[in-house]
C-alpha positions, 0 to 999 in steps of 0.5 A, a space after each residue: 500499499 502506498 501513496 500516489 501523486 502527480 500532475 499533467 501541466 504542459 506549461 511547466 518545464 520538465 524540472 518544474 514538473 519533477 520538483 512538483 511531483 516530488 513535493 506532492 509525493 513527499 506529502 504522502 511519505 507516511 503512506 509509503 515510508 519505504 521508497 520514493 519515485 518520480 517519473 516525468 516525460 513531456 507534460 506529465 510527472 508521476 510521483 510515488 511513495 512506497 510501502 513494500 508489501 510484495 517484492 521488497 526489492 528495487 524491482 518493485 519500485 514505482 512508477 513502473 513502465 510496461 514491457 512495451 514501453 507504452 504505459 507508465 503506472 503509479 499505483 497504490 494498492 494490492 492485486 489479490 489475484 496477481 498470481 492468477 494472471 502471471 502465467 497468461 502474461 508469461 505465455 504471451 511473451 512477457 519476461 517478468 522482472 519482479 514478483 510485484 503485483 504492480 508489474 502484473 497490473 501494468 502488463 494487463 493494462 498494456 494488453 487490455 487497456 485500463 478499463 479492460 484490465 480493471 474488469 479482470 482483476 480483484 484488489 484494492 487500488 487507486 492508480 494513475 496510468 499515463 499512455 505515452 502513445 496517446 498522451 492521455 492520463 487515466 485515473 481509477 479506483 477500486 470497486 468498493 472505494 477501499 483506497 482513495 483518490 482525489 483530483 483537480 482539473 484546472 484549465 490545461 492542467 490536472 493534479 491528483 493524489 491519494 490525499 488532499 495534502 498531495 494536491 496542496 503541496 503542488 506549487 500554485 495550488 490554491 483552494 477554498 472551502 466548498 460551502 455545500 461540502 461543509 453543509 454535507 459534513 455537518 449533516 453526515 460527518 463526512 463529505 460524500 464523493 464525488 465532492 471534496 471539502 475544497 471547491 474544484 476538487 473531486 473524489 473519484 467514485 468507487 468503481 470509476 475511472 477517468 480519462 483526460 488529456 490537456 484540452 479535454 473535459 475530464 470524463 468519468 465512467 464506471 467499469 463496475 457499479 454496485 447498482 449493477 451487482 444489486 440488479 444482477 443479484 435480484 435477477 438471480 437470487 440464491 435458491 438454496 437453504 440457509 445452511 447452503 448459503 453459509 456453505 457458499 459464503 464460507 467458501 467465497 470468504 475463505 478464498 478471499 481471506 487466503 488471497 489477502 493473507 499473501 504478503 512478504 511482510 508480517 501480517 495480522 488482523 483486527 479482532 473486536 470480538 464481534 461477528 465480522 472480525 471474528 469470522 475473518 480471524 476464524 477463517 485465517 486460523 482455519 488455514 493453519 498457523 497462529 494469526 496475530 490479532 489486536 483489539 482495542 480495550 476501553 478498560 476505563 468504561 465497560 460500556 464501550 469495552 469489547 476487549 474481554 469478548 475479543 480475548 475469549 474469541 482469540 483464546 478459542 481460535 488460538 491466536 497470538 493476541 494483544 489488547 491495546 489499552 485505549 484510555 481517556 488520556 491517550 484518546 484526548 492527547 490524539 484529538 489535536 492531531 486528527 486534522 493531520 491524520 485524516 487530511 479532509 475533515 472526517 467527524 467519526 469519533 471512532 477514528 480516535 480508537 481506530 488510529 490508536 489500534 493501528 499505531 499499536 499494531 504497527 508498533 508490534 511489527 505488523 505491516 498488513 492487517 485484515 479488517 472486518 469492515 463491510 459486514 454490516 452493510 452487506 449482511 444487514 447488521 446495523 441497528 438502524 436497519 431493524 429500527 426502520 424496518 419495525 417502524 415501517 411495519 408497525 407505525 406506517 400503517 397508522 394514519 398519518 394525521 394521527 401520527 402528525 397529531 401525536 408528534 405535535 403533542 410531544 413537541 409541545 411539551 415544556 422541556 421540564 415535563 419532557 425530561 421528567 416523562 422521558 426519564 420515567 420511561 423503562 430501559 432502554 428508552 429512559 435515562 439522562 438523554 432520553 428527552 432528546 431521544 423522545 424529541 427526535 422520535 416525535 419528529 419522525 412519527 409522521 414519516 416513513 421507515 426510510 425517513 427514519 433511517 435517513 434521520 438516524 444517519 444525520 448528525 445535524 438535522 439543521 446542518 443547512 442552517 448552521 452552514 448559513 443556508 447552503 444545502 449539502 451536496 446531492 445524494 445518490 438517486 433512490 430507486 423506489 422499487 427496491 425493498 426498504 432493507 435493500 434501499 438502506 444497504 445500498 445507500 450505505 454501500 454507496 456513501 457511508 461505507 466508502 466515504 466514512 468507514 473506509 476513509 477512516 480506516 485508510 487514513 488511520 492505518 496509513 498514517 502509521 504505514 499500516 496496510 488494512 485489507 478488507 476480505 468482506 469487500 472482495 467482489 465475489 462476497 459483495 455480489 453473493 451478498 446481494 444474491 441472498 434474499 432479505 429473509 436469509 439475511 435477518 432470519 432470526 438475527 441480523 447477519 444470519 449468514 455470517 453468524 452461521 459461518 462463525 458458529 462453525 468455528 466459535 461457540 455461539 455464546 462467545 459472540 451472540 450478544 448485543 452489538 456494541 459501537 466502537 466510539 468514545 463517550 463523546 457527550 461526557 468528554 465534551 462536557 469534561 476534558 474536551 470542554 475548553 478545547 471545544 469552547 475555544 474552537 466554537 466560541 471565538 469571534 473567528 469560528 467558521 471563518 465566515 462559513 458558519 452561523 456562529 450564534 447557532 453554533 454557540 447556542 448548541 454548545 451552551 445547551 450541551 454544556 448546560 446538560 439540557 440537550 445532548 448535542 454531542 454528535 452534532 457538535 463533533 462535525 463542527 469541532 472537526 471542521 474548525 480544528 481542521 480549518 485552523 490547522 490548515 491556516 497554521 500550516 499555510 502561515 
């Protein structure tokens, strides 16, 4: 796993191009501490920072030219099926110079073009390929968006990089915050692709490639689409039994795990003790050997601590297990470094423990770690899915005028009465923050199950007002013909998964030079998951197929429990140890730099600090943005 960067600029000299690409690549040194390369020709310069995983010799260095000399490739990622393609390439006359997957990819591109090559391979990547014959740049990103890629087209030049910091390092690059992207960040905690926090910058979407040369408008196209996989799966549903579904899933996922364990450097896995990561580790252990596993332990607050469960699973599977203590002091010390680590603002508080876990894993000598991300989206594991489904089944049939009247009555209750009523509710509805939950529920009563799902994903319902009336970026279009559960899984797969979950893991891991691999997002597993009828996914419990696979390796009593999140106690921190930090960021005369309604922001903060409302999830995107804005300003000074 590496970092790529570069530019096409006919107006720069070769020396200036090489210098710019080198500076851009060096901004990504954390992603690739093992090597640096720059290649220039005509108007193009490709930069690369290398994290050596396969073929640690110089023969695997990048940028790399194809054997016929036509293509130059700078590539961040791994091809898991490179060994499958090598014999055919050798039979076609190619004499391999290395054992790297990069050489396989550039030779596939030389034979089939960029789109044709990507249709044939399985892996995770962001890449830039220069066609020397046509003077054309190609950019591409893997199917599910595990690896990032940003670009900016400015007249006759185009810049690209694995992270925004690479573009910012290019001499002459300047950017301002996109108000619509900020509005989306406040609403959801991330900036959805193809948008980026800067105006004029875009994220290449998962499964897409871009073709461009000077004088043209950048042309994006899809070589793979999640919607096509969904349509194909619904047209050819799995017709076997529940047990046969588990058989097929174990076969596909086991093969994906074996492919992704290929490495010339030490390899391990994250193990939370939950279903997804436990299944990955179980299949690693089933292949023999003793995997090294790592878990984060929130020992100061048992409500957030899954490490005892992870330890029990590890003991049963016989892994070499390490619990990484994540204390309040460690997490708080990391807060001020988040703008540098995540580069583009990302308001997912689980980024704190994720980065600490990655840092400890890397410090233990591990360079590659397998992760369980993707299981909730593919196999319907989120609580919001079951909540929205129950709402659609039980509440939607009630006439809307009655629901509207009930909503109005609850919202009209004076705050003291609402708090007392909410605290009197039985668990899990009662408690100190129950009044906020009661108000939120009242707002949702007149809507649909899908409306509830969207609200559960929204951190700030008033994001547009906070962003001075600017609406957020456009959401993906919604196919109304899909059943509710499929609509929710689809939207998470298109937006929340790549732009929040995978972005978080990528930045948190690559900040310490650790490669995170995601077997559950192997193409074969993704496409099989969308063939499964919804009744199979939630037959008796969420993620039934994964549970059935795991139960073949681990006793059910070690993993059958209520789902826990991987997030710190943010509400308490903002009222306690982060109180002055948040107050400084959100209470100054310069808060937002003219992009935020400071009066609304201050009112939210005051209400949270006073304990009358729990605004923690809404305040965190504001804190995240303002910390990033100030960090960027200080860096530019």
